C-alpha positions in Angstrom: 62.0 75.3 109.7 58.8 77.5 109.4 56.7 76.8 106.2 58.6 73.8 105.4 55.9 71.3 104.2 55.9 67.4 105.3 53.4 64.6 104.3 52.9 62.0 106.9 51.7 58.3 105.4 50.8 56.2 108.1 47.9 53.8 108.7 48.2 53.8 112.3 46.0 56.8 113.9 47.9 57.4 117.0 51.0 57.7 115.3 49.8 59.9 112.6 48.4 62.5 115.0 51.5 62.4 117.2 54.0 63.1 114.1 51.6 65.5 113.2 51.7 67.4 116.5 55.5 67.4 116.9 56.0 68.6 113.3 53.1 71.3 113.6 54.4 72.6 116.8 57.8 73.1 115.2 56.0 75.3 112.4 55.8 72.8 109.8 52.9 72.6 107.4 51.5 69.0 107.8 49.2 66.8 105.8 48.3 63.2 106.7 47.4 60.2 104.4 46.5 56.8 105.8 47.5 54.8 103.0 49.1 55.1 99.5 46.0 56.1 97.7 45.0 58.8 99.7 48.9 60.1 99.6 48.7 59.9 95.8 45.5 62.1 95.8 47.2 64.7 97.9 50.3 64.8 96.1 48.2 65.7 93.5 48.1 69.3 94.9 50.3 69.4 97.2 54.1 69.3 96.9 55.9 68.5 100.3 59.8 68.8 101.1 59.7 65.8 102.9 57.7 62.5 103.2 57.6 60.3 106.3 56.5 56.9 104.9 55.1 54.2 107.0 56.7 50.8 105.2 53.7 48.6 106.2 50.5 50.2 105.1 47.1 48.5 103.6 47.3 47.8 100.0 49.9 49.3 98.2 53.1 49.3 100.8 55.3 52.3 101.5 58.0 51.0 99.7 56.4 49.9 96.5 54.8 53.7 97.2 58.3 55.4 97.4 59.3 53.4 93.9 56.5 54.9 92.2 57.2 58.1 93.6 60.7 58.0 92.8 60.0 56.8 89.1 57.8 60.0 88.2 59.6 63.4 87.5 56.7 65.4 89.3 57.7 63.9 92.8 61.2 62.0 92.4 63.0 65.0 94.1 61.2 64.9 97.2 62.7 63.6 100.3 61.2 60.4 101.4 61.9 58.8 105.0 60.8 55.4 106.1 58.9 55.8 109.7 58.5 52.1 110.5 58.5 49.8 113.4 60.3 47.4 111.4 63.8 47.7 112.6 65.4 44.4 111.6 68.5 44.2 110.1 68.2 44.7 106.6 65.1 47.0 106.6 67.2 50.3 106.3 68.9 48.7 103.2 65.6 47.9 101.7 64.2 51.5 102.4 67.2 53.1 100.9 67.2 50.6 97.8 63.3 51.9 97.0 64.5 55.4 97.1 64.0 56.3 100.8 66.6 58.9 102.1 66.9 57.7 105.5 65.0 55.6 108.1 63.0 56.5 111.6 62.1 54.1 113.4 58.9 53.8 115.6 57.7 54.2 118.4 58.6 58.1 117.6 61.2 59.3 119.9 59.6 62.6 121.0 62.7 64.3 122.1 64.6 64.0 118.8 61.9 63.7 116.0 62.1 67.2 115.0 65.4 67.4 115.0 65.4 64.2 112.8 63.0 65.5 110.5 65.2 69.0 110.1 68.3 66.6 109.6 66.8 65.0 106.4 64.9 68.4 105.1 68.8 70.2 105.2 70.3 67.8 103.2 70.1 68.0 99.3 68.4 64.9 97.9 71.5 63.4 96.6 73.4 63.3 99.7 70.5 62.5 102.0 71.2 58.5 101.8 73.9 59.1 104.3 
């Protein structure tokens, strides 16, 4: 796990801080963004292996940002996992259809979060949609 990089995109400061602390404590290099625009700025100079993407972002939402990243040759191979409180029936399918490799619900389960992230990082992008 050490030295793998993760970008967390979430407009909720508490969720952002919790996720960053949990992943940093496990040795991940973590960057954060509070909206799609900031995420795009960070991605111009930082190439993470994984993006944890909140679906409900101000301005451009996480699903639209995921579509945009998956259509760009420079970012299409980054594993993107939806990170959201929206756990209604069909939401997982919407996230997968947009290009997410999986779905982690909030509130974050602090006991499982690191293992969930490690799981997505271990799978090749083409197989990550399990």
